[in-house]
TIRO-2110 file (N, C-alpha, C; in Angstrom, 1 decimal):
// TIRO-2110
87.9, 13.2, 116.3, N, 1, A
88.8, 12.5, 115.4, CA, 1, A
88.8, 13.2, 114.1, C, 1, A
90.1, 13.5, 113.6, N, 2, A
90.3, 14.2, 112.4, CA, 2, A
89.9, 13.3, 111.2, C, 2, A
89.5, 13.9, 110.1, N, 3, A
89.2, 13.1, 108.9, CA, 3, A
90.4, 12.5, 108.3, C, 3, A
91.6, 12.9, 108.8, N, 4, A
92.9, 12.3, 108.3, CA, 4, A
93.3, 11.1, 109.1, C, 4, A
92.6, 10.8, 110.2, N, 5, A
93.1, 9.7, 111.1, CA, 5, A
93.1, 8.3, 110.4, C, 5, A
92.2, 8.2, 109.4, N, 6, A
92.1, 6.9, 108.8, CA, 6, A
92.8, 6.8, 107.5, C, 6, A
93.7, 7.8, 107.2, N, 7, A
94.4, 7.9, 105.9, CA, 7, A
95.9, 8.0, 106.2, C, 7, A
96.7, 7.5, 105.3, N, 8, A
98.1, 7.7, 105.3, CA, 8, A
98.2, 9.2, 104.9, C, 8, A
98.7, 10.0, 105.8, N, 9, A
98.6, 11.4, 105.5, CA, 9, A
99.7, 12.2, 106.1, C, 9, A
100.0, 13.3, 105.4, N, 10, A
101.0, 14.2, 105.9, CA, 10, A
100.6, 14.9, 107.2, C, 10, A
99.2, 14.8, 107.5, N, 11, A
98.7, 15.5, 108.6, CA, 11, A
98.9, 14.8, 109.9, C, 11, A
99.3, 13.5, 109.9, N, 12, A
99.7, 12.8, 111.1, CA, 12, A
101.0, 13.2, 111.5, C, 12, A
101.2, 13.2, 112.8, N, 13, A
102.5, 13.6, 113.4, CA, 13, A
103.4, 12.4, 113.4, C, 13, A
104.6, 12.5, 113.0, N, 14, A
105.6, 11.4, 113.0, CA, 14, A
106.9, 11.8, 113.6, C, 14, A
107.7, 10.8, 114.0, N, 15, A
109.0, 11.1, 114.4, CA, 15, A
109.8, 11.8, 113.3, C, 15, A
110.6, 12.8, 113.7, N, 16, A
111.2, 13.7, 112.6, CA, 16, A
112.2, 13.0, 111.7, C, 16, A
112.7, 11.8, 112.1, N, 17, A
113.7, 11.2, 111.3, CA, 17, A
113.2, 10.6, 110.0, C, 17, A
111.8, 10.4, 109.9, N, 18, A
111.3, 9.7, 108.8, CA, 18, A
110.5, 10.6, 107.8, C, 18, A
110.6, 11.9, 107.9, N, 19, A
109.8, 12.8, 107.2, CA, 19, A
110.2, 13.0, 105.7, C, 19, A
111.4, 12.7, 105.3, N, 20, A
111.8, 13.0, 104.0, CA, 20, A
111.6, 12.0, 102.9, C, 20, A
111.6, 10.7, 103.3, N, 21, A
111.6, 9.6, 102.3, CA, 21, A
110.3, 8.8, 102.5, C, 21, A
109.6, 8.5, 101.4, N, 22, A
108.4, 7.6, 101.5, CA, 22, A
108.7, 6.3, 102.0, C, 22, A
109.9, 5.7, 101.7, N, 23, A
110.2, 4.3, 102.2, CA, 23, A
110.4, 4.4, 103.8, C, 23, A
111.0, 5.5, 104.2, N, 24, A
111.1, 5.7, 105.7, CA, 24, A
109.8, 5.9, 106.4, C, 24, A
108.9, 6.6, 105.7, N, 25, A
107.5, 6.9, 106.3, CA, 25, A
106.8, 5.6, 106.4, C, 25, A
106.8, 4.8, 105.4, N, 26, A
106.1, 3.5, 105.4, CA, 26, A
106.7, 2.6, 106.5, C, 26, A
108.0, 2.5, 106.6, N, 27, A
108.7, 1.7, 107.6, CA, 27, A
108.3, 2.2, 109.0, C, 27, A
108.4, 3.5, 109.2, N, 28, A
108.1, 4.1, 110.5, CA, 28, A
106.6, 3.8, 110.9, C, 28, A
105.7, 4.0, 110.0, N, 29, A
104.3, 3.8, 110.3, CA, 29, A
103.9, 2.4, 110.5, C, 29, A
104.5, 1.5, 109.8, N, 30, A
104.0, 0.1, 109.8, CA, 30, A
104.8, -0.9, 110.6, C, 30, A
106.1, -0.6, 110.8, N, 31, A
107.0, -1.6, 111.5, CA, 31, A
107.7, -1.1, 112.7, C, 31, A
108.4, 0.1, 112.6, N, 32, A
109.3, 0.5, 113.6, CA, 32, A
108.7, 0.6, 115.0, C, 32, A
109.2, 0.0, 116.0, N, 33, A
108.7, 0.0, 117.3, CA, 33, A
107.5, -0.9, 117.6, C, 33, A
107.1, -1.7, 116.6, N, 34, A
106.0, -2.7, 116.9, CA, 34, A
106.7, -4.0, 117.2, C, 34, A
106.2, -4.6, 118.2, N, 35, A
106.8, -5.9, 118.7, CA, 35, A
106.7, -7.0, 117.7, C, 35, A
107.8, -7.6, 117.4, N, 36, A
107.9, -8.7, 116.5, CA, 36, A
107.8, -10.0, 117.3, C, 36, A
107.0, -10.9, 116.9, N, 37, A
106.7, -12.1, 117.7, CA, 37, A
107.1, -13.4, 116.9, C, 37, A
107.7, -13.3, 115.7, N, 38, A
108.1, -14.5, 115.0, CA, 38, A
109.6, -14.4, 114.7, C, 38, A
110.3, -15.5, 114.7, N, 39, A
111.7, -15.6, 114.5, CA, 39, A
112.2, -15.3, 113.1, C, 39, A
111.4, -15.6, 112.1, N, 40, A
111.8, -15.3, 110.8, CA, 40, A
112.0, -13.8, 110.6, C, 40, A
111.1, -13.0, 111.1, N, 41, A
111.2, -11.5, 111.0, CA, 41, A
112.4, -11.0, 111.9, C, 41, A
112.5, -11.7, 113.1, N, 42, A
113.7, -11.4, 113.9, CA, 42, A
115.0, -11.6, 113.2, C, 42, A
115.1, -12.7, 112.4, N, 43, A
116.3, -13.0, 111.6, CA, 43, A
116.4, -11.9, 110.5, C, 43, A
115.3, -11.6, 109.9, N, 44, A
115.4, -10.6, 108.8, CA, 44, A
116.0, -9.3, 109.3, C, 44, A
115.5, -8.8, 110.4, N, 45, A
116.1, -7.6, 110.9, CA, 45, A
117.5, -7.7, 111.4, C, 45, A
117.9, -8.9, 111.9, N, 46, A
119.3, -9.2, 112.3, CA, 46, A
120.2, -9.1, 111.1, C, 46, A
119.8, -9.6, 109.9, N, 47, A
120.5, -9.5, 108.7, CA, 47, A
120.6, -8.1, 108.2, C, 47, A
119.5, -7.4, 108.2, N, 48, A
119.5, -6.0, 107.7, CA, 48, A
120.3, -5.1, 108.6, C, 48, A
120.1, -5.2, 109.9, N, 49, A
120.8, -4.3, 110.9, CA, 49, A
122.3, -4.6, 110.8, C, 49, A
122.7, -5.8, 110.7, N, 50, A
124.1, -6.2, 110.6, CA, 50, A
124.7, -5.6, 109.3, C, 50, A
124.0, -5.6, 108.2, N, 51, A
124.4, -5.1, 107.0, CA, 51, A
124.6, -3.6, 107.1, C, 51, A
123.8, -3.0, 107.9, N, 52, A
123.8, -1.5, 108.1, CA, 52, A
125.1, -1.0, 108.7, C, 52, A
125.8, -1.8, 109.5, N, 53, A
127.0, -1.4, 110.2, CA, 53, A
127.9, -0.4, 109.4, C, 53, A
128.0, 0.8, 109.8, N, 54, A
128.8, 1.8, 109.2, CA, 54, A
128.1, 2.5, 108.0, C, 54, A
126.9, 2.2, 107.8, N, 55, A
126.1, 2.8, 106.7, CA, 55, A
124.8, 3.4, 107.3, C, 55, A
124.1, 4.2, 106.5, N, 56, A
122.8, 4.7, 106.9, CA, 56, A
121.7, 3.6, 106.7, C, 56, A
120.7, 3.7, 107.6, N, 57, A
119.6, 2.7, 107.5, CA, 57, A
118.9, 2.7, 106.2, C, 57, A
118.7, 3.8, 105.6, N, 58, A
118.0, 3.9, 104.3, CA, 58, A
118.7, 3.2, 103.2, C, 58, A
120.1, 3.1, 103.3, N, 59, A
120.9, 2.4, 102.3, CA, 59, A
120.5, 0.9, 102.3, C, 59, A
120.2, 0.4, 103.4, N, 60, A
119.8, -1.0, 103.6, CA, 60, A
118.4, -1.2, 103.3, C, 60, A
117.6, -0.3, 103.8, N, 61, A
116.1, -0.4, 103.6, CA, 61, A
115.7, -0.4, 102.1, C, 61, A
116.4, 0.4, 101.3, N, 62, A
116.1, 0.4, 99.9, CA, 62, A
116.5, -0.9, 99.2, C, 62, A
117.4, -1.7, 99.8, N, 63, A
117.8, -3.0, 99.3, CA, 63, A
117.1, -4.2, 99.9, C, 63, A
116.1, -3.9, 100.7, N, 64, A
115.4, -5.0, 101.5, CA, 64, A
115.0, -6.2, 100.6, C, 64, A
114.3, -5.9, 99.5, N, 65, A
113.8, -7.0, 98.6, CA, 65, A
115.0, -7.7, 98.0, C, 65, A
116.1, -7.0, 97.7, N, 66, A
117.3, -7.7, 97.2, CA, 66, A
117.9, -8.6, 98.3, C, 66, A
117.9, -8.2, 99.5, N, 67, A
118.4, -9.0, 100.6, CA, 67, A
117.4, -10.2, 100.8, C, 67, A
116.2, -10.0, 100.7, N, 68, A
115.2, -11.1, 100.8, CA, 68, A
115.5, -12.2, 99.8, C, 68, A
115.7, -11.8, 98.5, N, 69, A
116.0, -12.7, 97.5, CA, 69, A
117.4, -13.4, 97.7, C, 69, A
118.4, -12.6, 98.0, N, 70, A
119.8, -13.1, 98.2, CA, 70, A
119.8, -14.1, 99.3, C, 70, A
119.1, -13.9, 100.4, N, 71, A
119.2, -14.7, 101.6, CA, 71, A
117.9, -15.6, 101.8, C, 71, A
117.4, -16.1, 100.6, N, 72, A
116.4, -17.2, 100.6, CA, 72, A
115.2, -16.9, 101.4, C, 72, A
114.6, -15.7, 101.3, N, 73, A
113.4, -15.2, 102.0, CA, 73, A
113.7, -15.3, 103.5, C, 73, A
114.9, -15.1, 103.9, N, 74, A
115.3, -15.1, 105.3, CA, 74, A
115.0, -16.4, 106.0, C, 74, A
115.1, -17.5, 105.3, N, 75, A
114.9, -18.9, 105.8, CA, 75, A
116.2, -19.2, 106.6, C, 75, A
116.1, -19.2, 107.9, N, 76, A
117.3, -19.4, 108.8, CA, 76, A
118.0, -20.6, 108.5, C, 76, A
117.3, -21.8, 108.4, N, 77, A
117.9, -23.1, 108.2, CA, 77, A
118.7, -23.1, 106.9, C, 77, A
118.1, -22.5, 105.8, N, 78, A
118.8, -22.5, 104.5, CA, 78, A
120.0, -21.6, 104.5, C, 78, A
119.9, -20.4, 105.1, N, 79, A
121.0, -19.5, 105.2, CA, 79, A
122.1, -20.1, 106.0, C, 79, A
121.8, -20.8, 107.0, N, 80, A
122.9, -21.4, 107.9, CA, 80, A
123.7, -22.5, 107.1, C, 80, A
123.1, -23.0, 106.0, N, 81, A
123.8, -24.0, 105.2, CA, 81, A
124.5, -23.5, 104.0, C, 81, A
124.5, -22.1, 103.8, N, 82, A
125.1, -21.5, 102.7, CA, 82, A
126.6, -21.8, 102.8, C, 82, A
127.3, -21.8, 101.6, N, 83, A
128.7, -22.2, 101.5, CA, 83, A
129.6, -21.1, 101.1, C, 83, A
130.9, -21.3, 101.0, N, 84, A
131.8, -20.3, 100.5, CA, 84, A
131.5, -20.0, 99.0, C, 84, A
131.0, -21.0, 98.3, N, 85, A
130.6, -20.7, 96.9, CA, 85, A
129.4, -19.7, 96.9, C, 85, A
128.5, -19.9, 97.8, N, 86, A
127.4, -18.9, 97.9, CA, 86, A
127.9, -17.5, 98.2, C, 86, A
128.9, -17.4, 99.1, N, 87, A
129.5, -16.1, 99.4, CA, 87, A
130.0, -15.5, 98.2, C, 87, A
130.8, -16.3, 97.4, N, 88, A
131.3, -15.8, 96.1, CA, 88, A
130.2, -15.3, 95.2, C, 88, A
129.2, -16.1, 95.1, N, 89, A
128.1, -15.7, 94.2, CA, 89, A
127.4, -14.4, 94.7, C, 89, A
127.2, -14.2, 96.0, N, 90, A
126.6, -13.0, 96.6, CA, 90, A
127.5, -11.8, 96.4, C, 90, A
128.9, -12.0, 96.4, N, 91, A
129.8, -10.9, 96.2, CA, 91, A
129.6, -10.3, 94.8, C, 91, A
128.9, -10.9, 93.9, N, 92, A
128.6, -10.4, 92.6, CA, 92, A
127.2, -9.9, 92.5, C, 92, A
126.5, -9.9, 93.6, N, 93, A
125.1, -9.4, 93.6, CA, 93, A
125.0, -7.9, 93.9, C, 93, A
124.8, -7.1, 92.9, N, 94, A
124.8, -5.7, 93.0, CA, 94, A
123.6, -5.1, 93.8, C, 94, A
122.6, -6.0, 94.1, N, 95, A
121.5, -5.5, 94.9, CA, 95, A
121.7, -5.5, 96.4, C, 95, A
122.8, -6.1, 96.9, N, 96, A
123.1, -6.1, 98.3, CA, 96, A
124.4, -5.4, 98.5, C, 96, A
124.8, -5.1, 99.8, N, 97, A
126.1, -4.5, 100.1, CA, 97, A
127.1, -5.6, 100.0, C, 97, A
128.0, -5.5, 99.0, N, 98, A
129.0, -6.5, 98.7, CA, 98, A
130.2, -6.4, 99.6, C, 98, A
130.0, -6.8, 100.8, N, 99, A
131.1, -6.8, 101.9, CA, 99, A
131.2, -8.2, 102.3, C, 99, A
132.3, -8.8, 102.0, N, 100, A
132.6, -10.2, 102.3, CA, 100, A
132.4, -10.6, 103.8, C, 100, A
132.8, -9.7, 104.6, N, 101, A
132.7, -10.0, 106.1, CA, 101, A
131.2, -10.0, 106.5, C, 101, A
130.4, -9.1, 106.0, N, 102, A
129.0, -9.0, 106.3, CA, 102, A
128.2, -10.2, 105.8, C, 102, A
128.6, -10.6, 104.5, N, 103, A
127.9, -11.7, 103.9, CA, 103, A
128.2, -13.0, 104.7, C, 103, A
129.5, -13.2, 105.0, N, 104, A
129.9, -14.3, 105.8, CA, 104, A
129.3, -14.3, 107.2, C, 104, A
129.2, -13.1, 107.8, N, 105, A
128.6, -13.0, 109.1, CA, 105, A
127.1, -13.4, 109.1, C, 105, A
126.4, -13.1, 108.0, N, 106, A
125.0, -13.5, 107.9, CA, 106, A
124.8, -15.0, 108.0, C, 106, A
125.7, -15.7, 107.4, N, 107, A
125.7, -17.2, 107.4, CA, 107, A
126.0, -17.7, 108.8, C, 107, A
127.1, -17.1, 109.4, N, 108, A
127.5, -17.5, 110.8, CA, 108, A
126.4, -17.1, 111.8, C, 108, A
125.8, -16.0, 111.6, N, 109, A
124.8, -15.5, 112.5, CA, 109, A
123.6, -16.4, 112.4, C, 109, A
123.3, -16.9, 111.3, N, 110, A
122.1, -17.8, 111.1, CA, 110, A
122.4, -19.1, 111.9, C, 110, A
123.6, -19.6, 111.8, N, 111, A
124.0, -20.8, 112.6, CA, 111, A
123.8, -20.6, 114.1, C, 111, A
124.3, -19.5, 114.6, N, 112, A
124.2, -19.2, 116.0, CA, 112, A
122.7, -18.9, 116.4, C, 112, A
122.0, -18.3, 115.5, N, 113, A
120.5, -18.1, 115.7, CA, 113, A
119.8, -19.4, 116.0, C, 113, A
120.1, -20.4, 115.2, N, 114, A
119.5, -21.7, 115.3, CA, 114, A
119.9, -22.3, 116.7, C, 114, A
121.2, -22.1, 117.1, N, 115, A
121.6, -22.6, 118.4, CA, 115, A
120.8, -22.0, 119.6, C, 115, A
120.5, -20.7, 119.4, N, 116, A
119.7, -20.0, 120.4, CA, 116, A
118.3, -20.5, 120.4, C, 116, A
117.8, -20.8, 119.2, N, 117, A
116.4, -21.3, 119.2, CA, 117, A
116.3, -22.7, 119.9, C, 117, A
117.3, -23.5, 119.7, N, 118, A
117.4, -24.8, 120.4, CA, 118, A
117.4, -24.6, 121.9, C, 118, A
118.2, -23.6, 122.4, N, 119, A
118.4, -23.4, 123.8, CA, 119, A
117.2, -22.7, 124.5, C, 119, A
116.6, -21.8, 123.8, N, 120, A
115.5, -21.0, 124.4, CA, 120, A
114.1, -21.2, 123.9, C, 120, A
114.0, -22.1, 122.8, N, 121, A
112.7, -22.3, 122.2, CA, 121, A
112.5, -21.4, 121.0, C, 121, A
112.9, -20.1, 121.2, N, 122, A
112.9, -19.2, 120.1, CA, 122, A
113.8, -18.0, 120.3, C, 122, A
114.2, -17.3, 119.3, N, 123, A
115.1, -16.1, 119.5, CA, 123, A
114.3, -15.0, 120.3, C, 123, A
113.0, -14.9, 120.0, N, 124, A
112.2, -14.0, 120.8, CA, 124, A
112.3, -14.2, 122.3, C, 124, A
112.2, -15.5, 122.7, N, 125, A
112.4, -15.9, 124.1, CA, 125, A
113.7, -15.5, 124.7, C, 125, A
114.8, -15.7, 123.9, N, 126, A
116.1, -15.3, 124.3, CA, 126, A
116.2, -13.8, 124.6, C, 126, A
115.8, -13.0, 123.6, N, 127, A
115.8, -11.6, 123.8, CA, 127, A
115.0, -11.1, 125.0, C, 127, A
113.9, -11.7, 125.2, N, 128, A
113.0, -11.3, 126.3, CA, 128, A
113.7, -11.6, 127.7, C, 128, A
114.6, -12.5, 127.8, N, 129, A
115.3, -12.7, 129.0, CA, 129, A
116.1, -11.5, 129.5, C, 129, A
116.4, -10.6, 128.6, N, 130, A
117.1, -9.3, 128.9, CA, 130, A
116.2, -8.2, 129.3, C, 130, A
114.9, -8.3, 128.9, N, 131, A
114.0, -7.2, 129.1, CA, 131, A
113.3, -7.2, 130.5, C, 131, A
113.0, -6.1, 131.1, N, 132, A
112.4, -6.1, 132.4, CA, 132, A
111.0, -6.8, 132.3, C, 132, A
110.9, -7.8, 133.1, N, 133, A
109.6, -8.6, 133.1, CA, 133, A
109.3, -9.2, 131.8, C, 133, A
110.4, -9.3, 130.9, N, 134, A
110.2, -9.9, 129.6, CA, 134, A
109.3, -9.1, 128.7, C, 134, A
109.1, -7.8, 128.9, N, 135, A
108.2, -7.0, 128.1, CA, 135, A
109.0, -5.9, 127.4, C, 135, A
108.5, -5.5, 126.2, N, 136, A
109.2, -4.4, 125.6, CA, 136, A
109.2, -3.1, 126.4, C, 136, A
110.3, -2.3, 126.2, N, 137, A
110.5, -1.1, 126.9, CA, 137, A
109.9, 0.1, 126.1, C, 137, A
109.0, 0.8, 126.7, N, 138, A
108.4, 2.0, 126.0, CA, 138, A
109.0, 3.2, 126.6, C, 138, A
109.8, 3.9, 125.8, N, 139, A
110.4, 5.2, 126.3, CA, 139, A
109.5, 6.3, 126.0, C, 139, A
109.8, 7.4, 126.7, N, 140, A
108.9, 8.6, 126.6, CA, 140, A
109.8, 9.9, 126.2, C, 140, A
110.3, 9.8, 125.0, N, 141, A
111.2, 10.9, 124.6, CA, 141, A
110.3, 12.0, 124.0, C, 141, A
110.8, 13.3, 124.2, N, 142, A
110.1, 14.4, 123.6, CA, 142, A
110.8, 14.9, 122.3, C, 142, A
112.1, 14.7, 122.2, N, 143, A
112.9, 15.1, 121.1, CA, 143, A
113.8, 13.9, 120.6, C, 143, A
114.1, 14.0, 119.3, N, 144, A
115.0, 13.0, 118.8, CA, 144, A
116.4, 13.0, 119.4, C, 144, A
116.8, 14.2, 119.9, N, 145, A
118.1, 14.3, 120.5, CA, 145, A
118.2, 13.5, 121.8, C, 145, A
117.1, 13.2, 122.4, N, 146, A
117.1, 12.4, 123.7, CA, 146, A
117.4, 11.0, 123.5, C, 146, A
117.1, 10.5, 122.3, N, 147, A
117.2, 9.0, 122.0, CA, 147, A
118.7, 8.6, 121.9, C, 147, A
119.1, 7.7, 122.8, N, 148, A
120.5, 7.3, 122.8, CA, 148, A
120.9, 6.4, 121.6, C, 148, A
122.1, 6.3, 121.3, N, 149, A
122.6, 5.5, 120.2, CA, 149, A
122.8, 4.0, 120.8, C, 149, A
123.1, 3.9, 122.0, N, 150, A
123.2, 2.6, 122.7, CA, 150, A
122.9, 2.8, 124.2, C, 150, A
122.7, 1.7, 124.9, N, 151, A
122.4, 1.8, 126.3, CA, 151, A
123.1, 0.6, 127.0, C, 151, A
123.1, 0.6, 128.3, N, 152, A
123.7, -0.6, 129.0, CA, 152, A
123.0, -1.9, 128.6, C, 152, A
121.7, -1.8, 128.3, N, 153, A
120.9, -3.0, 127.8, CA, 153, A
121.5, -3.5, 126.5, C, 153, A
121.7, -2.6, 125.5, N, 154, A
122.2, -3.0, 124.2, CA, 154, A
123.7, -3.5, 124.3, C, 154, A
124.4, -2.9, 125.3, N, 155, A
125.8, -3.4, 125.5, CA, 155, A
125.8, -4.8, 126.1, C, 155, A
124.9, -5.1, 127.0, N, 156, A
124.8, -6.4, 127.6, CA, 156, A
124.4, -7.5, 126.6, C, 156, A
123.3, -7.2, 125.8, N, 157, A
122.9, -8.1, 124.7, CA, 157, A
124.0, -8.4, 123.7, C, 157, A
124.6, -7.3, 123.2, N, 158, A
125.6, -7.5, 122.1, CA, 158, A
126.8, -8.2, 122.7, C, 158, A
127.1, -8.0, 123.9, N, 159, A
128.2, -8.7, 124.5, CA, 159, A
127.9, -10.2, 124.6, C, 159, A
126.7, -10.5, 125.0, N, 160, A
126.3, -12.0, 125.1, CA, 160, A
126.3, -12.6, 123.7, C, 160, A
125.8, -11.9, 122.7, N, 161, A
125.7, -12.4, 121.4, CA, 161, A
127.1, -12.6, 120.8, C, 161, A
128.0, -11.6, 121.1, N, 162, A
129.4, -11.8, 120.6, CA, 162, A
130.0, -13.0, 121.2, C, 162, A
129.7, -13.2, 122.5, N, 163, A
130.3, -14.4, 123.2, CA, 163, A
129.7, -15.7, 122.5, C, 163, A
128.5, -15.6, 122.0, N, 164, A
127.9, -16.8, 121.3, CA, 164, A
128.4, -16.9, 119.8, C, 164, A
129.2, -15.9, 119.4, N, 165, A
129.8, -16.0, 118.0, CA, 165, A
129.2, -15.1, 117.0, C, 165, A
128.2, -14.3, 117.3, N, 166, A
127.6, -13.4, 116.4, CA, 166, A
128.6, -12.3, 115.9, C, 166, A
128.5, -11.9, 114.7, N, 167, A
129.4, -10.8, 114.1, CA, 167, A
128.6, -9.6, 113.7, C, 167, A
129.2, -8.5, 113.6, N, 168, A
128.6, -7.2, 113.1, CA, 168, A
127.4, -6.9, 113.9, C, 168, A
127.5, -7.0, 115.3, N, 169, A
126.4, -6.7, 116.1, CA, 169, A
126.8, -6.1, 117.4, C, 169, A
127.4, -4.9, 117.3, N, 170, A
127.9, -4.2, 118.5, CA, 170, A
126.7, -3.5, 119.2, C, 170, A
127.0, -2.7, 120.3, N, 171, A
125.9, -2.1, 121.1, CA, 171, A
125.0, -1.1, 120.3, C, 171, A
125.6, -0.4, 119.3, N, 172, A
124.8, 0.6, 118.5, CA, 172, A
123.9, -0.1, 117.6, C, 172, A
124.4, -1.1, 116.9, N, 173, A
123.6, -1.9, 116.0, CA, 173, A
122.5, -2.7, 116.8, C, 173, A
122.9, -3.2, 117.9, N, 174, A
122.0, -3.9, 118.8, CA, 174, A
120.8, -3.0, 119.2, C, 174, A
121.1, -1.7, 119.6, N, 175, A
120.1, -0.8, 120.0, CA, 175, A
119.1, -0.5, 118.8, C, 175, A
119.7, -0.3, 117.6, N, 176, A
118.8, -0.1, 116.4, CA, 176, A
118.0, -1.3, 116.2, C, 176, A
118.5, -2.5, 116.4, N, 177, A
117.8, -3.8, 116.2, CA, 177, A
116.6, -3.8, 117.2, C, 177, A
116.9, -3.5, 118.4, N, 178, A
115.8, -3.6, 119.4, CA, 178, A
114.7, -2.6, 119.1, C, 178, A
115.0, -1.4, 118.5, N, 179, A
114.0, -0.5, 118.1, CA, 179, A
113.2, -1.1, 116.9, C, 179, A
113.9, -1.7, 116.0, N, 180, A
113.3, -2.2, 114.8, CA, 180, A
112.3, -3.3, 115.1, C, 180, A
112.6, -4.2, 116.0, N, 181, A
111.8, -5.3, 116.4, CA, 181, A
110.8, -5.0, 117.5, C, 181, A
110.8, -3.7, 117.9, N, 182, A
109.8, -3.3, 118.9, CA, 182, A
110.0, -3.7, 120.3, C, 182, A
111.3, -4.1, 120.6, N, 183, A
111.6, -4.5, 122.0, CA, 183, A
112.0, -3.2, 122.8, C, 183, A
112.3, -2.2, 122.0, N, 184, A
112.4, -0.8, 122.6, CA, 184, A
111.5, 0.1, 121.6, C, 184, A
110.6, 0.8, 122.2, N, 185, A
109.7, 1.7, 121.5, CA, 185, A
110.2, 3.1, 121.7, C, 185, A
110.8, 3.7, 120.7, N, 186, A
111.4, 5.0, 120.8, CA, 186, A
110.6, 6.0, 120.0, C, 186, A
109.4, 5.8, 119.7, N, 187, A
108.6, 6.8, 119.0, CA, 187, A
108.5, 8.0, 120.0, C, 187, A
108.5, 9.2, 119.4, N, 188, A
108.5, 10.4, 120.3, CA, 188, A
107.1, 10.5, 120.9, C, 188, A
107.0, 11.2, 122.0, N, 189, A
105.7, 11.4, 122.7, CA, 189, A
104.6, 11.9, 121.8, C, 189, A
104.9, 12.8, 120.9, N, 190, A
103.9, 13.5, 120.1, CA, 190, A
103.7, 12.7, 118.7, C, 190, A
104.3, 11.6, 118.6, N, 191, A
104.1, 10.8, 117.3, CA, 191, A
102.8, 10.1, 117.4, C, 191, A
102.0, 10.2, 116.3, N, 192, A
100.7, 9.5, 116.2, CA, 192, A
100.8, 8.0, 116.2, C, 192, A
102.0, 7.5, 115.9, N, 193, A
102.2, 6.0, 115.8, CA, 193, A
103.0, 5.4, 117.0, C, 193, A
103.0, 6.1, 118.1, N, 194, A
103.9, 5.7, 119.2, CA, 194, A
103.5, 4.4, 119.8, C, 194, A
102.2, 4.0, 119.9, N, 195, A
101.9, 2.7, 120.5, CA, 195, A
101.1, 1.8, 119.6, C, 195, A
END
């Protein structure tokens, strides 16, 4: 065991996408690819990934605290009750991406998220119905070029969610979401943080 194994260190091997930015490194090391088991965090990533549509992930990640404040600590019930007045207020919030469609979609998505919770017991349970044996998928990629932008699984889930009324959640955003919440683990084979 190296003396660096117990330290946050440049000596650990990481997936190459996260090497340039400290915020990316922290996110990669502590969250990305780790299975989420609570619905509040599931909703948080749904909000953030939907906000990312058409943008880079770091653009949203840098605004994460602002999103937490704007959307009431990602309290699903409270967000679902937000009004047109709240949308107007948030359109003036420079800490988030001021896109009326995405802000409105966050509220709509919260309402549908609650419907899924009623139907399946939790959003986690719902997502697991799409996974083989209800367990996260662990991929074995050697290079970042092998990682797909979307898969038949992300197409199936995004299609079902669209049918249920979700917005800003196509197959590519869905795949990124599944990676973020650890339902797909795409850490590279030589990454120290893969499992």
